C-alpha positions as CSV (number, residue, x, y, z in Angstrom):
1,M,195.9,139.7,112.8
2,Q,195.3,142.7,110.6
3,Y,195.2,140.5,107.5
4,I,192.7,138.0,108.9
5,D,189.8,139.4,106.8
6,N,191.9,139.1,103.7
7,I,192.9,135.5,104.5
8,I,189.3,134.5,105.2
9,F,188.2,136.3,102.0
10,L,190.8,134.4,99.9
11,I,189.8,131.1,101.4
12,L,186.1,131.6,100.6
13,L,187.0,132.8,97.1
14,V,189.1,129.8,96.3
15,A,186.6,127.4,97.9
16,G,183.6,129.0,96.1
17,F,185.1,129.0,92.7
18,G,186.7,125.5,93.3
19,L,183.3,124.0,94.1
20,F,181.7,125.7,91.1
21,A,184.4,124.4,88.8
22,K,183.9,120.9,90.2
23,S,180.1,121.1,89.6
24,L,180.7,122.3,86.0
25,Q,183.1,119.4,85.5
26,K,180.5,116.9,86.7
27,I,177.9,118.4,84.3
28,Y,180.3,118.2,81.4
29,R,181.1,114.5,82.3
30,N,177.4,113.6,82.4
31,I,176.7,115.3,79.1
32,R,179.6,113.4,77.6
33,L,177.9,110.2,78.4
34,G,175.7,110.8,75.4
35,R,176.4,110.0,71.8
36,E,178.7,112.4,69.9
37,I,177.0,114.6,67.3
38,N,178.6,117.0,64.9
39,R,177.1,120.5,65.2
40,S,180.1,122.4,64.0
41,D,178.6,123.4,60.7
42,R,177.4,126.9,59.7
43,K,179.5,128.6,62.3
44,P,178.5,132.3,61.4
45,E,174.9,131.4,61.7
46,R,175.5,129.7,65.1
47,W,177.3,132.7,66.5
48,E,174.5,135.0,65.3
49,T,171.9,132.7,66.8
50,M,173.6,132.6,70.1
51,A,174.0,136.4,70.2
52,R,170.4,137.0,69.2
53,V,168.6,134.4,71.3
54,A,170.8,133.8,74.4
55,M,172.3,137.2,74.8
56,G,169.7,139.4,73.0
57,Q,166.7,137.5,74.6
58,S,164.9,137.8,71.2
59,K,162.4,134.9,71.9
60,M,161.7,136.0,75.4
61,V,160.1,139.3,74.4
62,K,157.5,137.5,72.3
63,R,155.5,137.6,75.5
64,P,156.3,141.3,76.2
65,V,155.5,141.7,80.0
66,A,157.4,138.6,81.1
67,G,160.1,139.2,78.4
68,I,160.9,142.7,79.5
69,L,160.9,141.9,83.2
70,H,163.2,138.9,82.5
71,L,165.5,141.3,80.5
72,F,165.6,143.6,83.6
73,V,166.6,140.8,85.8
74,Y,169.0,139.2,83.4
75,V,170.9,142.3,82.3
76,G,170.8,144.0,85.7
77,F,172.0,140.9,87.6
78,V,174.8,140.2,85.1
79,I,176.1,143.8,84.9
80,I,175.8,144.4,88.7
81,N,178.1,141.4,89.2
82,I,180.8,143.2,87.2
83,E,181.3,144.8,90.6
84,L,182.4,141.3,91.8
85,V,185.8,142.3,90.2
86,E,186.0,145.3,92.5
87,I,184.9,143.2,95.5
88,I,187.6,140.6,94.8
89,V,190.4,143.1,94.5
90,D,189.1,145.0,97.6
91,G,188.8,141.7,99.5
92,I,192.3,140.4,98.7
93,F,194.3,143.7,99.0
94,G,192.2,145.5,101.6
95,T,191.4,148.4,99.3
96,H,188.1,150.3,99.2
97,R,186.3,150.8,95.9
98,F,189.3,149.9,93.8
99,L,187.6,150.7,90.4
100,S,187.4,154.4,91.3
101,S,191.1,154.7,90.8
102,I,190.9,153.0,87.4
103,F,187.7,154.7,86.0
104,G,188.3,158.2,87.4
105,H,185.9,160.2,89.4
106,S,183.3,161.1,86.8
107,F,183.0,157.7,85.1
108,Y,183.0,155.9,88.4
109,N,180.0,158.0,89.5
110,F,178.2,157.2,86.3
111,F,179.1,153.5,86.7
112,T,177.8,153.2,90.3
113,A,174.7,155.2,89.5
114,T,174.0,152.9,86.6
115,L,174.4,149.8,88.8
116,E,171.9,151.3,91.3
117,V,169.3,151.8,88.6
118,L,169.8,148.3,87.3
119,A,169.6,146.9,90.8
120,L,166.2,148.6,91.2
121,L,165.0,147.1,88.0
122,V,166.1,143.7,89.2
123,V,164.2,144.2,92.5
124,I,161.0,145.2,90.5
125,G,161.4,142.2,88.2
126,V,161.9,139.6,91.0
127,V,159.0,140.9,93.1
128,V,156.6,140.8,90.1
129,F,157.8,137.3,89.2
130,F,157.3,136.1,92.7
131,I,153.8,137.5,92.9
132,R,153.0,136.2,89.4
133,R,154.4,132.7,90.2
134,N,152.7,132.3,93.6
135,F,149.5,134.4,93.6
136,Y,148.6,135.3,90.0
137,G,147.8,131.8,88.9
138,V,149.6,131.5,85.5
139,K,148.5,128.0,84.4
140,R,151.9,126.9,83.0
141,L,153.5,127.9,86.4
142,T,151.1,126.0,88.5
143,M,151.0,122.6,86.7
144,K,151.5,119.4,88.7
145,E,155.1,118.9,87.5
146,L,156.1,122.1,89.3
147,F,154.9,120.9,92.7
148,G,157.6,120.4,95.3
149,W,161.2,121.1,94.5
150,P,160.7,122.9,91.1
151,K,158.4,125.4,92.7
152,H,160.6,125.9,95.8
153,D,163.7,126.2,93.6
154,A,162.1,129.0,91.5
155,N,161.1,130.9,94.6
156,W,164.5,130.5,96.3
157,I,166.2,131.9,93.3
158,L,163.9,135.0,93.4
159,I,164.5,135.4,97.2
160,I,168.2,135.1,96.8
161,E,168.3,137.7,94.0
162,F,166.1,140.0,96.1
163,A,168.4,139.6,99.2
164,L,171.5,140.3,97.2
165,M,170.1,143.5,95.8
166,M,169.0,144.6,99.2
167,A,172.5,144.0,100.6
168,F,173.9,146.0,97.6
169,F,171.6,149.0,98.5
170,K,172.4,148.8,102.2
171,M,176.2,148.7,101.5
172,N,175.9,151.7,99.2
173,A,173.6,153.7,101.6
174,A,175.9,153.2,104.6
175,D,178.9,154.1,102.4
176,W,177.2,157.2,101.1
177,V,176.3,158.5,104.6
178,L,179.9,157.9,105.8
179,Q,181.1,159.8,102.8
180,Q,178.8,162.7,103.7
181,R,180.3,162.7,107.2
182,G,183.8,162.8,105.8
183,L,184.7,159.4,107.2
184,L,185.3,157.8,103.8
185,P,186.6,159.3,100.6
186,E,183.9,160.4,98.1
187,H,183.7,157.7,95.5
188,G,180.6,156.9,93.5
189,S,177.1,158.1,93.0
190,F,174.2,156.3,94.7
191,P,170.8,157.9,93.6
192,I,168.6,155.0,94.7
193,S,170.1,153.9,98.0
194,S,170.8,157.5,99.2
195,M,167.2,158.4,98.5
196,I,165.5,155.3,100.0
197,L,167.8,154.3,102.8
198,G,170.0,157.4,103.3
199,P,167.5,159.3,105.5
200,I,167.1,156.2,107.7
201,F,170.8,155.6,108.0
202,N,171.5,159.2,108.8
203,S,170.0,158.6,112.2
204,F,172.6,156.0,113.2
205,G,176.0,156.4,114.6
206,D,179.3,156.0,112.8
207,N,180.3,152.6,114.3
208,F,176.9,151.1,113.3
209,L,177.3,152.4,109.7
210,F,180.8,151.0,109.4
211,F,179.5,147.7,110.7
212,T,176.5,147.8,108.3
213,E,178.6,148.7,105.3
214,K,181.0,145.8,106.0
215,A,178.3,143.3,106.9
216,A,176.4,144.1,103.7
217,W,179.6,143.9,101.7
218,W,180.4,140.4,103.1
219,F,176.8,139.3,102.6
220,H,176.8,140.3,99.0
221,F,180.1,138.5,98.4
222,V,179.2,135.3,100.2
223,G,175.7,135.4,98.6
224,I,177.2,135.5,95.1
225,L,179.4,132.5,95.9
226,F,176.4,130.7,97.3
227,F,174.2,131.5,94.3
228,M,176.9,130.4,91.9
229,N,177.2,127.0,93.6
230,Y,173.4,126.7,94.0
231,L,173.1,126.8,90.2
232,Y,174.2,123.1,90.0
233,Y,171.0,122.0,91.8
234,S,168.7,124.5,90.1
235,K,166.9,125.1,86.9
236,H,168.9,128.3,86.7
237,L,171.8,126.5,85.1
238,H,170.3,128.1,81.9
239,I,172.1,131.3,83.0
240,I,175.3,129.6,81.8
241,L,174.1,126.7,79.5
242,A,171.7,128.8,77.4
243,F,174.8,130.0,75.5
244,P,176.1,126.6,74.4
245,S,172.5,125.3,73.9
246,T,171.7,128.0,71.4
247,W,175.0,127.6,69.7
248,Y,174.5,123.9,69.2
249,A,170.8,124.2,68.4
250,N,169.4,122.3,65.4
251,L,169.4,124.8,62.5
252,E,167.6,122.4,60.1
253,K,164.0,123.0,59.1
254,K,161.6,122.1,61.8
255,G,160.1,118.7,61.2
256,K,163.2,117.4,59.3
257,F,164.2,114.2,61.2
258,N,167.6,112.6,61.0
259,N,168.1,109.3,59.1
260,L,170.1,106.5,60.7
261,E,173.3,105.9,58.8
262,S,173.1,102.2,59.5
263,V,169.6,101.9,58.0
264,T,170.5,104.1,55.0
265,K,173.5,101.8,54.2
266,E,171.3,98.7,54.6
267,I,168.8,100.1,52.1
268,K,171.4,101.1,49.6
269,L,172.9,97.6,49.9
270,M,169.4,96.0,49.3
271,M,168.9,98.2,46.2
272,D,172.3,97.5,44.7
273,P,172.0,94.4,42.5
274,N,175.8,93.9,42.5
275,A,176.2,94.0,46.2
276,D,177.0,90.9,48.2
277,P,175.4,91.3,51.7
278,Y,177.5,88.4,53.0
279,A,180.8,89.8,51.8
280,A,183.5,90.1,54.5
281,P,184.8,93.6,55.3
282,A,187.8,94.8,53.3
283,E,191.2,94.0,54.6
284,G,192.1,96.4,57.4
285,A,188.5,97.6,57.8
286,E,186.4,96.9,60.9
287,A,183.1,95.2,60.6
288,D,180.2,97.6,60.8
289,V,178.2,96.7,63.9
290,P,174.9,98.6,63.9
291,S,174.2,100.7,67.0
292,K,171.0,100.5,69.0
293,F,168.1,102.0,67.1
294,G,166.7,105.0,68.9
295,A,167.0,105.7,72.6
296,E,166.1,103.6,75.7
297,D,168.3,105.4,78.2
298,V,170.3,108.6,78.5
299,F,173.4,106.9,77.0
300,D,171.5,106.5,73.7
301,L,170.7,110.2,73.4
302,N,173.2,112.6,71.8
303,Q,175.2,115.1,73.8
304,V,173.1,118.1,72.6
305,Q,169.9,116.5,73.9
306,L,171.5,115.9,77.3
307,L,172.8,119.5,77.3
308,N,169.2,120.6,76.5
309,A,168.0,118.6,79.6
310,Y,170.4,120.6,81.8
311,S,169.5,123.9,80.2
312,C,165.7,123.7,80.6
313,T,164.4,126.8,82.3
314,E,161.1,125.0,83.3
315,C,159.2,128.0,82.1
316,G,156.5,125.8,80.5
317,R,156.1,127.7,77.3
318,C,156.6,124.5,75.4
319,T,153.9,122.7,77.4
320,S,151.5,125.7,77.2
321,V,151.3,125.3,73.4
322,C,151.4,121.5,73.2
323,P,148.1,120.4,71.6
324,A,148.4,117.0,73.4
325,N,148.7,118.6,76.8
326,I,146.0,121.1,76.1
327,T,143.6,118.3,75.3
328,G,144.3,116.6,78.6
329,K,146.8,113.9,77.5
330,E,149.8,112.8,79.7
331,L,152.5,114.6,77.6
332,S,154.3,117.6,78.8
333,P,157.4,118.6,76.7
334,R,158.8,120.4,79.8
335,L,158.5,117.2,81.8
336,I,160.3,115.2,79.1
337,L,163.4,117.4,79.6
338,M,163.0,117.5,83.4
339,K,162.8,113.7,83.6
340,T,165.8,113.3,81.2
341,R,167.8,115.5,83.5
342,D,166.6,113.6,86.6
343,R,167.7,110.3,85.0
344,L,171.0,111.8,83.9
345,E,171.7,113.0,87.5
346,E,170.8,109.5,88.8
347,V,173.3,108.0,86.4
348,G,175.9,110.6,87.5
349,M,175.5,109.8,91.2
350,N,175.9,106.1,90.3
351,I,179.2,106.9,88.6
352,D,180.3,109.0,91.6
353,K,179.6,106.1,93.9
354,N,181.1,103.3,91.9
355,G,183.7,104.9,89.7
356,T,181.9,103.7,86.6
357,F,178.3,103.1,85.8
358,V,176.9,100.0,87.4
359,D,173.6,98.7,85.9
360,D,170.9,99.8,88.3
361,G,168.0,98.1,86.5
362,R,166.4,101.4,85.5
363,K,166.0,103.1,82.2
364,L,164.8,106.5,81.0
365,L,162.0,104.6,79.1
366,N,159.2,103.4,81.4
367,D,161.0,104.3,84.7
368,Y,160.9,108.0,83.9
369,I,159.1,108.6,80.6
370,T,156.1,106.4,79.8
371,K,154.9,105.1,76.4
372,E,151.7,107.0,76.8
373,E,153.6,110.3,76.9
374,L,155.6,109.4,73.9
375,W,152.7,108.4,71.7
376,A,150.6,111.4,72.7
377,C,153.0,113.6,70.8
378,T,151.7,114.9,67.4
379,T,155.2,115.9,66.3
380,C,153.8,119.4,65.5
381,N,157.0,121.1,66.7
382,A,155.1,123.7,68.7
383,C,157.3,123.0,71.7
384,T,160.5,123.6,69.8
385,E,159.2,126.8,68.3
386,A,158.0,128.1,71.7
387,C,161.2,127.4,73.6
388,P,163.0,130.7,74.5
389,I,166.5,129.1,74.2
390,L,165.9,126.7,71.3
391,L,165.7,123.4,73.2
392,D,164.3,120.4,71.4
393,P,162.2,118.0,73.5
394,L,160.7,116.6,70.4
395,S,164.0,115.1,69.3
396,I,164.1,113.0,72.6
397,I,160.5,111.9,72.0
398,F,161.3,110.9,68.5
399,E,164.4,108.9,69.4
400,M,162.5,107.0,72.1
401,R,159.6,106.3,69.7
402,R,162.2,105.0,67.2
403,F,163.5,102.6,69.9
404,L,160.0,101.3,70.6
405,V,159.3,100.7,66.9
406,M,162.6,99.4,65.6
407,E,163.9,97.6,68.7
408,Q,160.8,96.4,70.5
409,S,158.2,96.4,67.7
410,A,156.0,98.1,70.3
411,A,154.1,100.7,68.1
412,P,150.4,101.2,68.7
413,Q,148.1,99.0,66.6
414,E,147.1,101.9,64.3
415,L,150.7,102.7,63.5
416,N,151.6,99.0,62.9
417,L,148.6,98.8,60.5
418,M,149.7,101.9,58.6
419,M,153.3,100.6,58.3
420,T,152.1,97.2,57.1
421,N,150.0,99.0,54.4
422,V,153.0,101.1,53.3
423,E,155.2,98.0,53.1
424,N,152.6,96.0,51.1
425,N,150.7,98.6,49.2
426,A,153.2,101.5,49.1
427,A,150.5,103.7,50.7
428,P,149.0,104.1,54.2
429,W,145.6,102.8,53.0
430,Q,144.6,99.2,52.6
431,Y,144.1,98.7,48.9
432,N,145.9,97.2,46.0
433,Q,148.8,99.1,44.4
434,A,147.2,98.7,41.0
435,D,144.2,100.8,42.2
436,R,146.3,103.7,43.5
437,L,145.6,106.0,40.5
438,N,141.8,105.2,40.2
439,W,141.0,108.6,41.8
440,A,142.4,110.2,38.6
441,N,139.8,108.5,36.4
442,E,136.8,109.6,38.4
443,N,136.3,112.7,36.3
């Protein structure tokens, strides 16, 4: 019976990490439903971009207050959970503050004191963010697309982080008081918890302090496992996916759109006077079957676009700078990514249920994203420039527009008129090609 705590701990540890691995596997499977895309070029630049943007938070601090607070929460929460290594060793082997024997007395004191300062910064950050999100009235955080689950999700994350930090302080404070009473070996320095909670805990008995220290320790451990598995259902997947998203980001000039290889080959064929469009493929070569033009559903988007949908932080910086949204049109770049993720999750559940995807009569186009949203976009790239982790909602909009134009001939009348003029007159305007240079003779 003396090892019952260690056994329970090991069961929870394996179950927690097992469920987390299963969730990541499901996300990976869903992303792989998209078209393959080669983003393995310019590797040094990609590593530098990931280090600067995902790890260094370089785009977050463009809005200093929110950026610095986010840096507090991000750095503090990540570094504090280095202590998870110590918790795992202590939980499995029944030790107490295992890292003190590795670091030595002085460095372990510095380590634990640093964790306490970072934990305080995390608490300050999440409290300010909670007030700012719920009471301060930041427009991009109170838009209609954040009603319901997105709003609750953001608040739950802040509450969980606050609770974990409070458990961390309670554990340290109880430990510190017991150390002062000579009931535990003196390991660590706890400047914040000893100052805030130490005087209160000094009034309690030894048994209560032992119970409090152990209860807070268990709460912190189970809370981390819960938080880790909650990420699958949360916008906070960006904690993990921001790194691959920034590595696979589009490094081309903004506004440079991709050309379809099948269309390029067709045009080259048309322009080659010696080409035979009816020639059979060479022996051993497969016939070139054109793929669908553009995107109607998540299967038609590429894997980086689906990764972007899972990585969206729902911060709304993209929507707050979108000229279409600002002028009252339906488009919200943030909502484009959120709807893409929702459809991808629906497809994933369909596969979970049936073993393979069974046509459900629904598509990303029309069932999730409307034509009005797509044609409201001015393709100005403000959304891609504003995104703190280099996501690209515009590329999704463009691919869905491409489908409407090239597969359904469903462009707005003004655009159809322009394309007809380009085809007939080699210019967007409706005049004869012979008159194109008349403007040069006006002087």
